[in-house]
Biotite code that builds the C-alpha atoms (Angstrom):
import biotite.structure as struc

atoms = struc.array([
    struc.Atom([-62.327, 56.132, 187.451], chain_id="A", res_id=1, res_name="MET", atom_name="CA", element="C"),
    struc.Atom([-58.851, 56.647, 188.859], chain_id="A", res_id=2, res_name="LYS", atom_name="CA", element="C"),
    struc.Atom([-55.972, 55.746, 186.587], chain_id="A", res_id=3, res_name="ALA", atom_name="CA", element="C"),
    struc.Atom([-53.698, 52.971, 187.806], chain_id="A", res_id=4, res_name="LEU", atom_name="CA", element="C"),
    struc.Atom([-50.227, 53.026, 186.331], chain_id="A", res_id=5, res_name="ARG", atom_name="CA", element="C"),
    struc.Atom([-49.008, 49.790, 184.765], chain_id="A", res_id=6, res_name="LEU", atom_name="CA", element="C"),
    struc.Atom([-45.532, 50.564, 186.088], chain_id="A", res_id=7, res_name="ALA", atom_name="CA", element="C"),
    struc.Atom([-46.954, 50.689, 189.624], chain_id="A", res_id=8, res_name="SER", atom_name="CA", element="C"),
    struc.Atom([-48.560, 47.301, 189.146], chain_id="A", res_id=9, res_name="LEU", atom_name="CA", element="C"),
    struc.Atom([-45.270, 45.854, 187.941], chain_id="A", res_id=10, res_name="PHE", atom_name="CA", element="C"),
    struc.Atom([-43.738, 47.223, 191.126], chain_id="A", res_id=11, res_name="CYS", atom_name="CA", element="C"),
    struc.Atom([-46.556, 45.633, 193.117], chain_id="A", res_id=12, res_name="LEU", atom_name="CA", element="C"),
    struc.Atom([-45.978, 42.363, 191.305], chain_id="A", res_id=13, res_name="LEU", atom_name="CA", element="C"),
    struc.Atom([-42.191, 42.285, 191.474], chain_id="A", res_id=14, res_name="CYS", atom_name="CA", element="C"),
    struc.Atom([-41.118, 45.211, 193.721], chain_id="A", res_id=15, res_name="LEU", atom_name="CA", element="C"),
    struc.Atom([-38.028, 45.733, 191.590], chain_id="A", res_id=16, res_name="LEU", atom_name="CA", element="C"),
    struc.Atom([-38.593, 49.101, 189.971], chain_id="A", res_id=17, res_name="CYS", atom_name="CA", element="C"),
    struc.Atom([-37.250, 52.331, 191.390], chain_id="A", res_id=18, res_name="PRO", atom_name="CA", element="C"),
    struc.Atom([-39.992, 54.816, 192.374], chain_id="A", res_id=19, res_name="PRO", atom_name="CA", element="C"),
    struc.Atom([-41.389, 56.986, 189.596], chain_id="A", res_id=20, res_name="ALA", atom_name="CA", element="C"),
    struc.Atom([-40.682, 60.701, 189.542], chain_id="A", res_id=21, res_name="SER", atom_name="CA", element="C"),
    struc.Atom([-43.084, 63.121, 191.239], chain_id="A", res_id=22, res_name="ALA", atom_name="CA", element="C"),
    struc.Atom([-44.169, 64.512, 187.853], chain_id="A", res_id=23, res_name="ARG", atom_name="CA", element="C"),
    struc.Atom([-45.009, 61.030, 186.597], chain_id="A", res_id=24, res_name="ALA", atom_name="CA", element="C"),
    struc.Atom([-46.948, 60.212, 189.759], chain_id="A", res_id=25, res_name="ARG", atom_name="CA", element="C"),
    struc.Atom([-48.966, 63.412, 189.397], chain_id="A", res_id=26, res_name="GLU", atom_name="CA", element="C"),
    struc.Atom([-49.708, 62.581, 185.759], chain_id="A", res_id=27, res_name="ALA", atom_name="CA", element="C"),
    struc.Atom([-50.690, 59.050, 186.789], chain_id="A", res_id=28, res_name="GLY", atom_name="CA", element="C"),
    struc.Atom([-48.051, 57.338, 184.662], chain_id="A", res_id=29, res_name="TRP", atom_name="CA", element="C"),
    struc.Atom([-44.327, 56.754, 184.876], chain_id="A", res_id=30, res_name="ALA", atom_name="CA", element="C"),
    struc.Atom([-42.143, 58.428, 182.244], chain_id="A", res_id=31, res_name="PRO", atom_name="CA", element="C"),
    struc.Atom([-41.198, 56.209, 179.343], chain_id="A", res_id=32, res_name="ILE", atom_name="CA", element="C"),
    struc.Atom([-37.480, 55.840, 178.970], chain_id="A", res_id=33, res_name="GLU", atom_name="CA", element="C"),
    struc.Atom([-35.558, 54.801, 175.910], chain_id="A", res_id=34, res_name="LYS", atom_name="CA", element="C"),
    struc.Atom([-33.693, 51.470, 176.213], chain_id="A", res_id=35, res_name="PRO", atom_name="CA", element="C"),
    struc.Atom([-30.323, 53.278, 176.015], chain_id="A", res_id=36, res_name="ALA", atom_name="CA", element="C"),
    struc.Atom([-31.311, 55.567, 178.922], chain_id="A", res_id=37, res_name="ASP", atom_name="CA", element="C"),
    struc.Atom([-32.483, 52.614, 181.005], chain_id="A", res_id=38, res_name="ILE", atom_name="CA", element="C"),
    struc.Atom([-29.294, 50.676, 180.260], chain_id="A", res_id=39, res_name="ALA", atom_name="CA", element="C"),
    struc.Atom([-27.160, 53.694, 181.204], chain_id="A", res_id=40, res_name="ARG", atom_name="CA", element="C"),
    struc.Atom([-29.117, 54.245, 184.439], chain_id="A", res_id=41, res_name="LYS", atom_name="CA", element="C"),
    struc.Atom([-28.620, 50.612, 185.468], chain_id="A", res_id=42, res_name="HIS", atom_name="CA", element="C"),
    struc.Atom([-24.952, 50.493, 184.506], chain_id="A", res_id=43, res_name="GLY", atom_name="CA", element="C"),
    struc.Atom([-25.428, 48.230, 181.496], chain_id="A", res_id=44, res_name="LEU", atom_name="CA", element="C"),
    struc.Atom([-22.821, 48.819, 178.818], chain_id="A", res_id=45, res_name="LYS", atom_name="CA", element="C"),
    struc.Atom([-22.699, 48.229, 175.093], chain_id="A", res_id=46, res_name="LYS", atom_name="CA", element="C"),
    struc.Atom([-19.768, 46.061, 174.226], chain_id="A", res_id=47, res_name="THR", atom_name="CA", element="C"),
    struc.Atom([-18.069, 44.918, 171.048], chain_id="A", res_id=48, res_name="LYS", atom_name="CA", element="C"),
    struc.Atom([-17.508, 41.201, 170.749], chain_id="A", res_id=49, res_name="GLY", atom_name="CA", element="C"),
    struc.Atom([-18.436, 39.247, 173.878], chain_id="A", res_id=50, res_name="ALA", atom_name="CA", element="C"),
    struc.Atom([-21.264, 40.742, 175.937], chain_id="A", res_id=51, res_name="PRO", atom_name="CA", element="C"),
    struc.Atom([-20.412, 42.267, 179.298], chain_id="A", res_id=52, res_name="ALA", atom_name="CA", element="C"),
    struc.Atom([-21.278, 40.346, 182.456], chain_id="A", res_id=53, res_name="LYS", atom_name="CA", element="C"),
    struc.Atom([-24.251, 42.620, 183.091], chain_id="A", res_id=54, res_name="ASN", atom_name="CA", element="C"),
    struc.Atom([-25.310, 43.148, 179.458], chain_id="A", res_id=55, res_name="ALA", atom_name="CA", element="C"),
    struc.Atom([-29.007, 43.101, 178.587], chain_id="A", res_id=56, res_name="VAL", atom_name="CA", element="C"),
    struc.Atom([-30.038, 39.520, 177.861], chain_id="A", res_id=57, res_name="ALA", atom_name="CA", element="C"),
    struc.Atom([-31.954, 40.295, 174.661], chain_id="A", res_id=58, res_name="ARG", atom_name="CA", element="C"),
    struc.Atom([-30.621, 42.369, 171.806], chain_id="A", res_id=59, res_name="LYS", atom_name="CA", element="C"),
    struc.Atom([-32.786, 44.126, 169.234], chain_id="A", res_id=60, res_name="ALA", atom_name="CA", element="C"),
    struc.Atom([-32.757, 42.472, 165.840], chain_id="A", res_id=61, res_name="VAL", atom_name="CA", element="C"),
    struc.Atom([-32.011, 45.263, 163.335], chain_id="A", res_id=62, res_name="PRO", atom_name="CA", element="C"),
    struc.Atom([-34.293, 44.116, 160.486], chain_id="A", res_id=63, res_name="ALA", atom_name="CA", element="C"),
    struc.Atom([-37.320, 43.281, 162.615], chain_id="A", res_id=64, res_name="GLU", atom_name="CA", element="C"),
    struc.Atom([-37.136, 44.063, 166.303], chain_id="A", res_id=65, res_name="GLU", atom_name="CA", element="C"),
    struc.Atom([-38.390, 41.341, 168.654], chain_id="A", res_id=66, res_name="LYS", atom_name="CA", element="C"),
    struc.Atom([-39.893, 41.888, 172.094], chain_id="A", res_id=67, res_name="THR", atom_name="CA", element="C"),
    struc.Atom([-40.665, 39.427, 174.890], chain_id="A", res_id=68, res_name="VAL", atom_name="CA", element="C"),
    struc.Atom([-44.309, 39.482, 173.764], chain_id="A", res_id=69, res_name="TYR", atom_name="CA", element="C"),
    struc.Atom([-43.772, 38.693, 170.067], chain_id="A", res_id=70, res_name="ASP", atom_name="CA", element="C"),
    struc.Atom([-45.096, 35.297, 168.910], chain_id="A", res_id=71, res_name="ASN", atom_name="CA", element="C"),
    struc.Atom([-45.986, 34.279, 172.469], chain_id="A", res_id=72, res_name="GLN", atom_name="CA", element="C"),
    struc.Atom([-49.142, 32.207, 172.979], chain_id="A", res_id=73, res_name="PRO", atom_name="CA", element="C"),
    struc.Atom([-51.642, 33.138, 175.710], chain_id="A", res_id=74, res_name="PRO", atom_name="CA", element="C"),
    struc.Atom([-50.546, 32.320, 179.266], chain_id="A", res_id=75, res_name="VAL", atom_name="CA", element="C"),
    struc.Atom([-51.891, 29.010, 180.580], chain_id="A", res_id=76, res_name="THR", atom_name="CA", element="C"),
    struc.Atom([-53.086, 28.106, 184.048], chain_id="A", res_id=77, res_name="GLU", atom_name="CA", element="C"),
    struc.Atom([-50.075, 25.832, 184.564], chain_id="A", res_id=78, res_name="GLY", atom_name="CA", element="C"),
    struc.Atom([-47.738, 28.697, 183.678], chain_id="A", res_id=79, res_name="GLU", atom_name="CA", element="C"),
    struc.Atom([-49.458, 31.019, 186.150], chain_id="A", res_id=80, res_name="ILE", atom_name="CA", element="C"),
    struc.Atom([-49.029, 28.408, 188.891], chain_id="A", res_id=81, res_name="ASN", atom_name="CA", element="C"),
    struc.Atom([-45.332, 27.938, 188.041], chain_id="A", res_id=82, res_name="ALA", atom_name="CA", element="C"),
    struc.Atom([-44.809, 31.719, 187.789], chain_id="A", res_id=83, res_name="PHE", atom_name="CA", element="C"),
    struc.Atom([-46.477, 32.371, 191.160], chain_id="A", res_id=84, res_name="VAL", atom_name="CA", element="C"),
    struc.Atom([-44.351, 29.626, 192.732], chain_id="A", res_id=85, res_name="ALA", atom_name="CA", element="C"),
    struc.Atom([-40.985, 31.178, 191.752], chain_id="A", res_id=86, res_name="ILE", atom_name="CA", element="C"),
    struc.Atom([-41.805, 34.912, 191.684], chain_id="A", res_id=87, res_name="LEU", atom_name="CA", element="C"),
    struc.Atom([-41.147, 35.497, 195.422], chain_id="A", res_id=88, res_name="PRO", atom_name="CA", element="C"),
    struc.Atom([-37.744, 33.770, 195.133], chain_id="A", res_id=89, res_name="SER", atom_name="CA", element="C"),
    struc.Atom([-36.905, 35.764, 192.003], chain_id="A", res_id=90, res_name="PHE", atom_name="CA", element="C"),
    struc.Atom([-37.809, 38.998, 193.771], chain_id="A", res_id=91, res_name="ARG", atom_name="CA", element="C"),
    struc.Atom([-35.677, 38.081, 196.792], chain_id="A", res_id=92, res_name="ALA", atom_name="CA", element="C"),
    struc.Atom([-32.729, 37.174, 194.535], chain_id="A", res_id=93, res_name="TRP", atom_name="CA", element="C"),
    struc.Atom([-33.119, 40.377, 192.520], chain_id="A", res_id=94, res_name="ALA", atom_name="CA", element="C"),
    struc.Atom([-33.274, 42.537, 195.631], chain_id="A", res_id=95, res_name="ARG", atom_name="CA", element="C"),
    struc.Atom([-30.236, 40.831, 197.176], chain_id="A", res_id=96, res_name="LYS", atom_name="CA", element="C"),
    struc.Atom([-28.224, 41.247, 193.966], chain_id="A", res_id=97, res_name="ASN", atom_name="CA", element="C"),
    struc.Atom([-29.349, 44.773, 193.054], chain_id="A", res_id=98, res_name="GLY", atom_name="CA", element="C"),
    struc.Atom([-31.048, 43.535, 189.888], chain_id="A", res_id=99, res_name="GLU", atom_name="CA", element="C"),
    struc.Atom([-34.001, 45.239, 188.211], chain_id="A", res_id=100, res_name="THR", atom_name="CA", element="C"),
    struc.Atom([-36.516, 43.998, 185.689], chain_id="A", res_id=101, res_name="ALA", atom_name="CA", element="C"),
    struc.Atom([-39.225, 46.289, 184.400], chain_id="A", res_id=102, res_name="HIS", atom_name="CA", element="C"),
    struc.Atom([-41.419, 47.247, 181.443], chain_id="A", res_id=103, res_name="PRO", atom_name="CA", element="C"),
    struc.Atom([-40.050, 49.477, 178.727], chain_id="A", res_id=104, res_name="MET", atom_name="CA", element="C"),
    struc.Atom([-40.596, 50.443, 175.117], chain_id="A", res_id=105, res_name="LEU", atom_name="CA", element="C"),
    struc.Atom([-38.548, 48.854, 172.370], chain_id="A", res_id=106, res_name="SER", atom_name="CA", element="C"),
    struc.Atom([-36.649, 51.035, 169.895], chain_id="A", res_id=107, res_name="GLU", atom_name="CA", element="C"),
    struc.Atom([-39.681, 50.812, 167.580], chain_id="A", res_id=108, res_name="SER", atom_name="CA", element="C"),
    struc.Atom([-42.068, 51.911, 170.360], chain_id="A", res_id=109, res_name="GLY", atom_name="CA", element="C"),
    struc.Atom([-43.558, 48.483, 171.155], chain_id="A", res_id=110, res_name="LYS", atom_name="CA", element="C"),
    struc.Atom([-44.131, 47.218, 174.724], chain_id="A", res_id=111, res_name="PRO", atom_name="CA", element="C"),
    struc.Atom([-41.127, 45.213, 175.921], chain_id="A", res_id=112, res_name="ASP", atom_name="CA", element="C"),
    struc.Atom([-39.368, 44.178, 179.146], chain_id="A", res_id=113, res_name="PHE", atom_name="CA", element="C"),
    struc.Atom([-35.829, 44.996, 180.304], chain_id="A", res_id=114, res_name="LEU", atom_name="CA", element="C"),
    struc.Atom([-33.870, 42.407, 182.278], chain_id="A", res_id=115, res_name="TYR", atom_name="CA", element="C"),
    struc.Atom([-30.197, 41.600, 182.703], chain_id="A", res_id=116, res_name="SER", atom_name="CA", element="C"),
    struc.Atom([-28.234, 38.561, 181.613], chain_id="A", res_id=117, res_name="GLY", atom_name="CA", element="C"),
    struc.Atom([-27.937, 37.561, 185.278], chain_id="A", res_id=118, res_name="ALA", atom_name="CA", element="C"),
    struc.Atom([-31.736, 37.690, 185.657], chain_id="A", res_id=119, res_name="ALA", atom_name="CA", element="C"),
    struc.Atom([-32.108, 35.549, 182.530], chain_id="A", res_id=120, res_name="ALA", atom_name="CA", element="C"),
    struc.Atom([-29.639, 32.989, 183.950], chain_id="A", res_id=121, res_name="ARG", atom_name="CA", element="C"),
    struc.Atom([-31.494, 32.866, 187.285], chain_id="A", res_id=122, res_name="TRP", atom_name="CA", element="C"),
    struc.Atom([-34.831, 32.306, 185.539], chain_id="A", res_id=123, res_name="VAL", atom_name="CA", element="C"),
    struc.Atom([-33.318, 29.634, 183.253], chain_id="A", res_id=124, res_name="ARG", atom_name="CA", element="C"),
    struc.Atom([-31.808, 27.829, 186.286], chain_id="A", res_id=125, res_name="GLU", atom_name="CA", element="C"),
    struc.Atom([-35.321, 27.708, 187.746], chain_id="A", res_id=126, res_name="HIS", atom_name="CA", element="C"),
    struc.Atom([-36.725, 25.917, 184.681], chain_id="A", res_id=127, res_name="LYS", atom_name="CA", element="C"),
    struc.Atom([-38.325, 28.899, 182.938], chain_id="A", res_id=128, res_name="PHE", atom_name="CA", element="C"),
    struc.Atom([-37.392, 30.317, 179.544], chain_id="A", res_id=129, res_name="GLU", atom_name="CA", element="C"),
    struc.Atom([-36.498, 33.983, 180.317], chain_id="A", res_id=130, res_name="PRO", atom_name="CA", element="C"),
    struc.Atom([-38.517, 35.675, 177.582], chain_id="A", res_id=131, res_name="SER", atom_name="CA", element="C"),
    struc.Atom([-41.561, 33.572, 178.534], chain_id="A", res_id=132, res_name="ARG", atom_name="CA", element="C"),
    struc.Atom([-41.141, 34.372, 182.253], chain_id="A", res_id=133, res_name="PHE", atom_name="CA", element="C"),
    struc.Atom([-40.975, 38.123, 181.616], chain_id="A", res_id=134, res_name="PHE", atom_name="CA", element="C"),
    struc.Atom([-43.804, 37.885, 179.059], chain_id="A", res_id=135, res_name="CYS", atom_name="CA", element="C"),
    struc.Atom([-45.962, 36.262, 181.739], chain_id="A", res_id=136, res_name="ILE", atom_name="CA", element="C"),
    struc.Atom([-44.914, 38.932, 184.255], chain_id="A", res_id=137, res_name="MET", atom_name="CA", element="C"),
    struc.Atom([-45.881, 41.708, 181.858], chain_id="A", res_id=138, res_name="GLY", atom_name="CA", element="C"),
    struc.Atom([-49.143, 40.193, 180.696], chain_id="A", res_id=139, res_name="ARG", atom_name="CA", element="C"),
    struc.Atom([-50.288, 39.281, 184.206], chain_id="A", res_id=140, res_name="MET", atom_name="CA", element="C"),
    struc.Atom([-49.558, 42.806, 185.463], chain_id="A", res_id=141, res_name="ALA", atom_name="CA", element="C"),
    struc.Atom([-51.463, 44.292, 182.519], chain_id="A", res_id=142, res_name="ALA", atom_name="CA", element="C"),
    struc.Atom([-54.360, 41.873, 183.038], chain_id="A", res_id=143, res_name="ALA", atom_name="CA", element="C"),
    struc.Atom([-54.487, 42.761, 186.744], chain_id="A", res_id=144, res_name="MET", atom_name="CA", element="C"),
    struc.Atom([-54.804, 46.455, 185.824], chain_id="A", res_id=145, res_name="VAL", atom_name="CA", element="C"),
    struc.Atom([-57.588, 45.675, 183.355], chain_id="A", res_id=146, res_name="ILE", atom_name="CA", element="C"),
    struc.Atom([-59.493, 43.492, 185.839], chain_id="A", res_id=147, res_name="VAL", atom_name="CA", element="C"),
    struc.Atom([-59.084, 45.909, 188.749], chain_id="A", res_id=148, res_name="GLU", atom_name="CA", element="C"),
    struc.Atom([-59.983, 48.977, 186.695], chain_id="A", res_id=149, res_name="GLU", atom_name="CA", element="C"),
    struc.Atom([-62.754, 47.286, 184.719], chain_id="A", res_id=150, res_name="GLY", atom_name="CA", element="C"),
    struc.Atom([-61.285, 48.815, 181.557], chain_id="A", res_id=151, res_name="ASN", atom_name="CA", element="C"),
    struc.Atom([-60.052, 46.813, 178.586], chain_id="A", res_id=152, res_name="ASP", atom_name="CA", element="C"),
    struc.Atom([-57.987, 49.806, 177.335], chain_id="A", res_id=153, res_name="PHE", atom_name="CA", element="C"),
    struc.Atom([-59.154, 49.308, 173.749], chain_id="A", res_id=154, res_name="LYS", atom_name="CA", element="C"),
    struc.Atom([-57.750, 52.225, 171.817], chain_id="A", res_id=155, res_name="GLY", atom_name="CA", element="C"),
    struc.Atom([-56.452, 53.922, 174.972], chain_id="A", res_id=156, res_name="THR", atom_name="CA", element="C"),
    struc.Atom([-54.000, 51.298, 176.202], chain_id="A", res_id=157, res_name="ARG", atom_name="CA", element="C"),
    struc.Atom([-50.834, 52.859, 177.657], chain_id="A", res_id=158, res_name="PRO", atom_name="CA", element="C"),
    struc.Atom([-47.959, 52.459, 175.198], chain_id="A", res_id=159, res_name="VAL", atom_name="CA", element="C"),
    struc.Atom([-45.897, 50.172, 177.446], chain_id="A", res_id=160, res_name="ASP", atom_name="CA", element="C"),
    struc.Atom([-48.845, 47.892, 178.280], chain_id="A", res_id=161, res_name="MET", atom_name="CA", element="C"),
    struc.Atom([-48.819, 44.607, 176.349], chain_id="A", res_id=162, res_name="PRO", atom_name="CA", element="C"),
    struc.Atom([-52.022, 43.289, 174.787], chain_id="A", res_id=163, res_name="PRO", atom_name="CA", element="C"),
    struc.Atom([-53.834, 40.686, 176.905], chain_id="A", res_id=164, res_name="VAL", atom_name="CA", element="C"),
    struc.Atom([-56.042, 37.852, 175.609], chain_id="A", res_id=165, res_name="ALA", atom_name="CA", element="C"),
    struc.Atom([-59.554, 37.287, 177.004], chain_id="A", res_id=166, res_name="GLN", atom_name="CA", element="C"),
    struc.Atom([-58.534, 33.874, 178.383], chain_id="A", res_id=167, res_name="GLU", atom_name="CA", element="C"),
    struc.Atom([-55.662, 35.560, 180.262], chain_id="A", res_id=168, res_name="GLU", atom_name="CA", element="C"),
    struc.Atom([-58.146, 37.986, 181.855], chain_id="A", res_id=169, res_name="LEU", atom_name="CA", element="C"),
    struc.Atom([-60.210, 35.003, 183.010], chain_id="A", res_id=170, res_name="GLY", atom_name="CA", element="C"),
    struc.Atom([-57.147, 33.347, 184.527], chain_id="A", res_id=171, res_name="LEU", atom_name="CA", element="C"),
    struc.Atom([-56.188, 36.557, 186.342], chain_id="A", res_id=172, res_name="VAL", atom_name="CA", element="C"),
    struc.Atom([-59.693, 36.821, 187.791], chain_id="A", res_id=173, res_name="ARG", atom_name="CA", element="C"),
    struc.Atom([-59.379, 33.218, 188.996], chain_id="A", res_id=174, res_name="LYS", atom_name="CA", element="C"),
    struc.Atom([-55.823, 33.601, 190.383], chain_id="A", res_id=175, res_name="HIS", atom_name="CA", element="C"),
    struc.Atom([-55.879, 37.234, 191.586], chain_id="A", res_id=176, res_name="MET", atom_name="CA", element="C"),
    struc.Atom([-55.240, 36.236, 195.214], chain_id="A", res_id=177, res_name="GLY", atom_name="CA", element="C"),
    struc.Atom([-52.189, 34.090, 194.464], chain_id="A", res_id=178, res_name="SER", atom_name="CA", element="C"),
    struc.Atom([-50.784, 36.718, 192.076], chain_id="A", res_id=179, res_name="LEU", atom_name="CA", element="C"),
    struc.Atom([-51.119, 39.368, 194.779], chain_id="A", res_id=180, res_name="ARG", atom_name="CA", element="C"),
    struc.Atom([-49.518, 37.112, 197.413], chain_id="A", res_id=181, res_name="ARG", atom_name="CA", element="C"),
    struc.Atom([-46.600, 36.405, 195.077], chain_id="A", res_id=182, res_name="ALA", atom_name="CA", element="C"),
    struc.Atom([-46.146, 40.172, 194.675], chain_id="A", res_id=183, res_name="GLY", atom_name="CA", element="C"),
    struc.Atom([-46.171, 40.762, 198.449], chain_id="A", res_id=184, res_name="GLY", atom_name="CA", element="C"),
    struc.Atom([-43.108, 41.331, 200.634], chain_id="A", res_id=185, res_name="PRO", atom_name="CA", element="C"),
    struc.Atom([-39.995, 39.557, 199.358], chain_id="A", res_id=186, res_name="ALA", atom_name="CA", element="C"),
    struc.Atom([-39.445, 36.130, 200.887], chain_id="A", res_id=187, res_name="GLN", atom_name="CA", element="C"),
    struc.Atom([-36.004, 35.018, 202.094], chain_id="A", res_id=188, res_name="PRO", atom_name="CA", element="C"),
    struc.Atom([-33.908, 33.054, 199.608], chain_id="A", res_id=189, res_name="ILE", atom_name="CA", element="C"),
    struc.Atom([-34.079, 29.333, 200.309], chain_id="A", res_id=190, res_name="LYS", atom_name="CA", element="C"),
])
């Protein structure tokens, strides 16, 4: 069974990620970058006091690091419908503004999602809580990989792949067509 990279599926779903290196493509998986390396690559800066205009929206909590997936309930059918409705507009906005949003590992090695403060504001303006929006994006991409590959990744799940509930797999099977359409070519901003 051929291996399908989760990072590639995120790119299919949101078309925001830069292409993976040749070595990663050959290995069948994109290299995992540390949050500091990702921030540096995308021009995000650490600041003292007020956050910079393009600072990462979420900050790690020193005592117990939080990710977009922590304490999140399973995705509902209504959330999938709302997500699919705004994803093409988000992708168009992100492309127009040079924004990226993609999976990553947290400092403690847990699956997480990197997005800018501007991306969080855009999502909030469109009536979605940012961490929930990116949680849904990550879980739906992971569920699509599981459904398409027929592999639940128990014990062998890639380190940046979030866990997916059985009910989320059922919803992805039901909504696969609309999820794929939402991840198609970017639509013009309305």
